[in-house]
N, C-alpha and C positions, 0 to 999 in steps of 0.2 A: 783395347790398347794392345800394342804389339808385344809388350814384354810381360804382361800379367793378365789375370782374369779375376773378376769379382763375381762371387756367387752368393745370393741371399736365399737360404733354404731352411726348412725345418728338418731337423734330424731327431727322430725319436730316441729317447734315452737308452733304449736297448741296443743301439748301434754305436760303436766306437767311431769317433770322428776320423781317426786315422784310417780306419777301414773304408769309410765312405770316400775320403779323399783318394785313397789308393785305387778304389774302383772307378772313380771319375777320371783319374789320370790314365788308367789302363785303357778304358773304353774310348776316351777321347783321343788318346795317342794312336790307337788302332785306326780310328776314323781319319785322323789327320795324315797318317802315313799312306793310307789308301786313296786319299782324295787329291786329284791333280791340281786343285786350287791352292795347295800348300806344299809346293815342291821343295821348299827349304826347311820344312819342319824336321827337327832332330829329336828332341826329347824334353820332357818337363824337368824342372829342377827337382832334386830329391826333397827339398824343404817346402814348407808352405806356412802361411799365417792364417790363424783362425780367431775370430772374435765373436763373442756372444752378443746378441742384440736383444734388448727387451722389446716386448710387443708394442709398447707405446712409441718406440723409436723406429719401428719397421718402415714407415713411410719416408722418414728422413733418410734412412740408409738406401732405400729403393731410389729415391730422387738423386742421391749422391751418385749411385751406380749409373743411372741414366745420363748424368751430366759429367761423368769423370773425364771425358776427353778435354773439356774446357778447364776442369780443375787441375789436370796434370800439365797444363801449360805454364803454371807458376811453381809447381812442386813436383819433383820426380816421384815415382812410385817408392823408390828406396828411401828418399827423404821423408815421405809421408809415413812409411812403415816405422821408421826409427822414431819419428815424433809420437806416433801412437804408442809404441813400446814405452817411451819415456813418460808419456802422460799417464799410463796405467801402472807405472812403478816398476817396469822391467828394466834390466840392465841392457845397455847397448853392446855388451860383450857377447851377447847371443848372436851366433852367425845368422844373418838374415838374407833372404832373397837369393839363395844360391851361393852365398859367400863360402869360400873354402870347401867346395864340394870334393 
């Protein structure tokens, strides 16, 4: 998708999720800046969303990621993110997806 990325990965408990995301953003940004195929790349948003997935739901999430292009024809990334926050009991007052950076 042009405005976000989904990553399904295992992160050992000894690593802070924020540090893993920081590293992914830093290294991928270096690559995108140096790659002529991404001439309009500027930067990642400072914010990110992260959801835990149980082992028995891994294949469902993997299939969702593989088919997200068709999924996002009916619901934007932001709409979906807000609905996930609400479903899991979080406030929509939380700045999401780069809002108010």
